[in-house]
N, C-alpha and C positions, 0 to 999 in steps of 0.2 A: 579264319577261310569258310567256305563252305562244307557243308556235312558231305562226307566220302561215303560210299557203301559198297559191299563186296558181295558178289551174287552167291548166296549159296545154296541155291535150290535148281532144280532141273538137271542133275547129274545123270538121272536115268534116261533125259528126254534130248541130250544135245544142248541144254541150255535151257532159258525162259524166254517167254514170249514176249516182242516188243511192239507196241502200238504208235501210230503216229499223233495221236492226240489223247488226252487225259480220259476220254470215255471210253469205256471198255468196248463199245460199238466202231470205235474208230479203225481205219484199215490196219492192219498187220504190217510191219516193216519186215524188210526182206531178211531173212536168216534168224538166229536166235543168238541171245547173249551167253557167252561161255561161262559155266560154272568157274568161280575163281576170279571172275573179272572184276575190276576196281572201277566205280564210277563215281563222278562228283555231281552233286545236285544242282541243278538249276533252279528249280522250284517244285513246291509240291502241291497236292490237291487232294487233301484227305489221306487214303491209303495208296494213293498213286503218286510216283515220282517221276520227274522229267529230270533226264540225265545228260551228261557227256562222257563219252567212253575215255578212260586213260590208259587201260590196260587190260588187255584179253582180246577177245575177237568177237564180232559181231556189229550191228549197227551203231554208227557212232553218236547216233542222239536220238533219243524217243522217250517213250512212257512205259514204265514196268510198274507193276504192283508188289507193293512191300510183303504181303500174304497173300495166299490162296487157301481156302478151307482151313485156316488156322496154322497154316505151315509157312515158314518165314522162305521168302524168295530172295530177298536182299537183306543185309544186316548192316548196322552203322559199324565203320572202321576206320581206325587211324592209318592212312597211308604211311609206308616208312620214308623215312627222309630221303630218300634218292627219288621218291616219286614226285615231290615239291620241286616244280621247275625253277632252275638255278636263277633263271633272270627276274624271277618274283623278289629275289634279294640282291639284285644288280645295283649298284651304287655307281650313280654316273660320274666319269671323270670330269675333271675341272675343263678340257676343251670342250667337252659335250655341254656342260651346265653352261657354258658361256653362249651357246647354240640357242638358249631359251629367250626369247624377246622379254624386253621388262615390260611387266603389265601395270598400267594405271589401276588404282582404285574405282570400283562402280560407283558413280553417282547417286547413292542411295538416298530415299526420302527420309526426312526426319519422323521419327516415330515408327508405330506398327498398329495393327488391326484398325484400319481406318474406315471399316464397316459399320453399321448401325449396331448400337447395344455393343461395341466390343468385339465384333466380327471381323474376320480378316475379308477386306475387300478384293474380290477376285475378278480378273478378266480373262474371257475365252475367247480366242481365235480360232474358227473351224480350218476345215480343209477345203479343197477346191470344188465349188460347183455343188455346194449344199446349202440348207436354207437355216434360217435361226431357229426353226423347229427340230431340225435333224441336230444341230448344236446341242440344244438343250437335251435333246434323247442321248446322246453321248455324254454329257456331264452326268446325267441320273445314272447312266450305266457305270460309268468309271468310279463314282463316288458311292453307289450304292451301299455299300458294306463299310465305308470308313466312318470311324468314331468321330462324334462332334460334327458330323457332315452340316449340320444346322449353324454351326459357328462359321460357315463360309458363306458370303455374300456375292453372289454372281452377276455379272454383267457380260452380255454377249455383243461383240463388236464384230457386225458383219462385215464382208470385203465391199467396197465401193463400186466394183465394176459387174454390172449385170451379165447373166449368161442364161441361155435358155435350158431346158429341159434337156437332157442328153448332152450338153457339152462336154461330159467325161464320158460318153459311151452307156450311162446306168439311167436308163429309162423307167427304173422301178421307183425312182424317188418322186413321181408324180402325185402321189397322195400326200408328200408333205412340201409342195411348191404353194405359190408359184414362183416365188423369189429367191432363185437360185443366184449366188455371187462369188466372186474370186478376189484376191488381193494382188493378182497378177497373173499374166498368160506366159506359159512357158513356150517359148521359141526357138528352132523351128518344130519342136517335138520335146516332150516330156523325156529326160534320160540322154540327150543329146551333150555331147562333150561342149557343144557351143551353146548350150543353153542358156538363155536371156530371160528376163523377167519383164516383160512388158506391161506398162502401166503400175509400176512401183512407186513411181514418183509421185502419181498423184494419190496413192493409198497413202504414203508419207506425208503429204500435206493436209489429207482427212485425218489421218490419225492424230497429227499434232492437234488440231481443232478438237477433236474428241478429248485428248488429255487435258487440254485447259480447261475445259468445261466439266469433266467427270473425274479427273485424277487427283492425287495419286492413287495406285493400288498397292496392294501386298503382294500379291502373286499374279502373274499373267502366264497363262497357260495357251501352247498351241499347238495345234495336230497338222502335220505335213505342212502345207505350205503359210498356214498360219504361224508355226512355229519357225519355218524360215523368215518369215516377216520379223517376228520377235526378236530373232537373234540379229538381225540387221538393225533393227532399232538399238538394241544393247550395245552394239559396235559404235554405231553413232552417237550415243548418249557416252560412252567411254571416251570418244574422241573428242569430246567439248559442245555437242549440240545441244544448246541451253534449252531446247524446246523439250527434247526427250530426259532431261535431267530430273531425276526423283521421280520417273515414272512408276517405277515399281521397284521391290524388295528381291524377289525371287523369280526364277523361271521353271517351267515344267513342258519339256518340249518331247512330244510323242512322235514318231515318225518322221523325224526332220533332218534335212539334209544342210550341207553347205553348197554355196555357189560353185560351179564346176571350175576347176583351174584354169581350163581354156576357153572358157567362155569371156563374153565382154564384162561380166560382173567378177572375171577371176582376180583383177587388180583391186577389186573393192571388198575382199575377205578379210575377216577380221585379222587384225597386224600383229596381237599378241593376245594370249589367252585372257578370256575374260573374268574377272574375279567377282562374279555373282553366282550365289548360290543357286544349282540348277539340278534338275532332275532330266536326263537323257536316257530317252525308251523308246524301244523298236521291238520288232519280230523279226527273225532271221527267214522265217516263212513270208514275210511280205511278198506280196505279188505284183506290186506297182513300181519298186526300186528295188536295185540289187542291194542287199542288206549292208554290203560293204561302205555304202554311200551314208548309211546311219554311223557306221561306225567311226566314220571321219569327224562328225560333227562335236563328240565329246573333246576331242583334243583341241578344239578351239575354248574351251572353257579350262580354266586352271584346274589341277589336279585336286589341290585343296578345297574347291567349291562344288566337284561335280559327283553325283550319285549316278551311276549307269546300273538300269536296269532292262535286262533282256527278257520279255515276256512271250508269250507264245499264242497271240490273238491275232496275228495277221495284220493286214492294213487297216487298223482302226485303232482308236484309242482303245486301251484294255479293259477288261473286265476283270478288276483285283477282287479276290476271294479271300476272306480271313486264314483260311487255312494254307495260304500260300505265302512263300518266302518273299516274294516280290511285293505283297500287300503289306507285309510288315515293315520291310525297308521303306516304300512310299510312305506309310504312315508315319514312322520314325522321321521322315524328312519333314512333312507336314507339321508333326508336333514342336519340332526346333524353329520353325518359321513362327509356328505360333506364339511361342514364349519368346521369342526375338533372340535366341540363345545363338551363339556361334555354332555353325554346323560343321561337324567332322564326318566326312564319308564313311561309311562301313568298310570292313575288311572283306567283304564279299568277292569271289574271285571274278565278277564283273568289273569291278574297280581294280583289283590286284593286277590284273592282265595288263592294263593301260596305264598304270602308275608311273612309268617311266616315259610314256609317250605323251608328246604335245606336236601342235601346229600353231602358225607355222614356225618352221624352223630356220635359223639363221645359216646361211651358206657359206662356207669357204669358199675361197677362189682356188679353182683348179691350179696344180703346181705347171709351171711352164715346162715344156717338153723342150730337150736339147735340138737344136736347128738340125744337127747332121745325124739326129737318132735314126736307125732301123726301126720301122715299124711292122709289127707282126699282130695279125686279128687271128683270135681263137674263136671259132663258131662251134656254138653247142647246139645242134639241130633236135628238133622233136623226136623224141625215141620213141613214141606211140602213134604219132600221126594225129590226125584230126578228132578220131573218136568215134563211135557207132552213134550215140545219139545227136551228134552235128549232121551226119550223113542223111539220118533218118528226118532230121528237120527240115532241111534242103527239100528233100522229095516229098515231105509232107507241104511246103510252101508250094513247090511247083504245082502240085495236084490242085491245089487251091486256085492258083492262076490259072490253071488251065479250065477250072469251072467257072472262072469269074468272081471267085468268093475272097479273093485275097485283098485286104482294105490298103488301098494306094493314094486315096484321095488326098489331097494337100488340106491341112487345116487351115480354118477361119478363124483369126484372133476375136476370143470372146464369144465365139459362135458354135465352134465344135473343134477338139483335140485332133490333130494329125497324128497320124501313126508314124513310126520309123521309117525313112526313107530305103528305097531299094534292098530290102529284107534279105532277099536271096543273093543279091548279088554280094552283100555284105558276109554273108555266111560262106559263100563260095570264095571271097577273098581269104577268110580266116582256114579254109580248109587248103589253100594254096600256101599260104604262111606256113601252117603246120608241116607242110611236106616239103618246103623249100630246103637246102642243103647250101652247103658253102660254095658252089660254084655261081650261086647268085652275086654273092661278095666279090667272088675273083674277077668275074668279068667287071665290075665297076671298079674295082680296085687299080687295075692295070698293073704297072711293074713298081709302083710307088709303095704298095702294101704286101706283106707275105701274108696271104690267106691260108689257113690251116683249120681242119675240121676234127673234133673228135669222133671216134667210132665206138659204136656198141655191140656187145655181145648178142646172140640170140635170147639169151637170158635176161638179159638188161632191156631188151625190146619187149619182153614180155611181161615184164614189172609194171603192174597199174599204180600208178602214183595218186590217181584220182577216188573219188567216191563212185558208187554205182548211180547209173542215171536214176534211179528210181528213189535214190537218197536224196537227191538235189532238191534244197528246201523251197526253191522259189524259182517260176515260170522265167524269171528275168535272167537267169544263169543256167550253166550247162555244167557236166561233170568236169571239164576241161577249167574251170574256173575255180576248182577247191582241190588244195591239196591240205588236209586238216589233220590228218593221223600224225601223231608226234613221232611215231614209229618212221615215218620219211623223213622227219630231220635228222634223224640217225643214219637211216639210207643214204640220206643226201651227202654226208660227210664222207660217208665210205666210198661214194661214187666220185667225189670231188678230187679224193686223193689218186683214185685209181687212174680217173682221166688226166689230170694234170701230171701223172708219171710217166703217161706215153708223149709227153712233150716236152722237151729240154727246156732248161731255163733259160732266160734271154742271156745273150751275149753282153759284153761290156759296149754301152751305148746303144741298146736297143731298148723297146720298150714293146709291151704286151698291152693288148686289148682285148676284151670279151664282148661275143654278143650271143644270147640264146633266145630261142624260138620256142613259143609255146611252152609245153611242159620242158622243155631244154632253159628255159629263162629261171626257173627254180635252181637248176643244175648250176646254170653260169654263175648265179648269185652266191651260191654256196662256195663255188670254186673262187671268186673273187674274195669271199672274207677269208678263205684259206690262205689265199695269197696275202693278204694283208696282215695276217696273223703270223705268216713267214718274212715278214719285213719286205715284201716284194708288191706294193701298191700298184694294181693295173693302171694304165694310162687312162682307162674308161670302161664303163660297161653299157651295153645296150641289151634293152629287154624287149622283145618284140612279142605284144600279145601275151603278157605274162599271166599266170593265175592271178585271180584276186584274193583269194585267202590261201595263205601259208600256215605251215604251224606256228603257235604264239611262241615257241623258243627260237625260232628264227628271226622274229620280228620284233619281240619283247624289249631289245637293246637297241636305242637308236645310235648312230654314229658308228656303227662297227667298220663301215668301208671308209672312214676318215675323210681324207680328200679326194677319194677317186670320183669321178664325176660320171652320174648315174642317168641315163637318157631311157625313157619309156616309150616306145611306140606303138600307137594304136590305129586302126583304121578312124578317118576324118568324123564319121557319125557316131 
């Protein structure tokens, strides 16, 4: 497991200083880490440690110094057994094991080190809207300090679709042009739930011709859409596409997502976890996509084949440094690939947290409800409302629109990427949802369903489940998206017991379903889990605009709701 630290300094200053980045000149985080706090190391850069807070108070994540003026600020420690989340040692029950799709072996090429003079022959696919020159600069940056980098023989395959400078809104790339390309176009716009990849079929045809002339490769590395394209190729190879058989031995995937579940490509997602060695790496501070999209992708790689590496370099291929833990794990992977030995993922927390998770999950049929059963719907409204950062965001957008500065033009495929549709209306809808009560459901239910609502005390309404707006890691997210502190998992269980106690159990022949709104969706989920543990499986669970990040202890065990149907409702964009 990862290194743990205890804060030993700062007793006379209310704790120790935390910064947003490794540099001592980076901005300070709000608040100090309390003396005695327990941290888990995410990565290290010399005498600087990037951490995640396990116990104590202060910023949930950031960078701290090991020493200042020769005095220890943090010291290595072994967390007591109770600090190790129980779900890390979770054994999947047989019924959950049966929900794992059977994976076919990946059709690897015969042999290894296909490059000149015994080098590993490597292929790189870049992100959207850049040039071969930029792709080469990215390679140089990522592999600058990698030992034996001269044993890597690189080829760059650029996208077959030409786009103009500024396709992605970045006109600073002009010195590295003029040939900017993409592998596909995201329509109607990036991060849309309906996002489809226009032009991918042509890219697949051209890539097959490229492989026929230049393959096979040892490794294929992709950044952003380049990685997404490679995963799609790996999927097709596993499913028997002979033109992709033996294309490469392993994958390196930086800031790579899977096709959206609701998109036209949703039915073409990976059908069973891929059995190909792969590094899956991203930064939670990525500003182009919510990092939860990157967290989904590794689940489509079999757990015995994936090395998950969370770096701190934003939306770009990372700059691995020798003193960093992420560097050591990346090099360990490359060394295993060069030797041709079987790769065993490290026991780092990045892997351990996801060890029991996979996609897709084979779903059980929902139990049939008795025809004459009485129906009750228990609504869990949002105890906090929309939140100040959402209200401020709406006002900021309205101000931009009043000045004529709000980007609203439709994108043109392979010319310019369009912005999200109706941003003000979408945020206003989110506010309305967070303020909704059970009355909305009562009106729709009529007399067929008995609708009830939990109620919150003033103290509960003032409880803050989310991180501070200034601690949100990416502009793609808001504080309402994140419930991360493990203390909230404990609070959620306590609240679930209290809230359910106020609503008598079902009468004979009666069924109960739950709906949770906004922050209340987390509470409804916890209540549903409690009901399952008590042997009263809900007839259904509806989560309306739920948070995107929950404490790991609440999501690390799959199948806890058994056959309870779960529905997630979000706005159509």
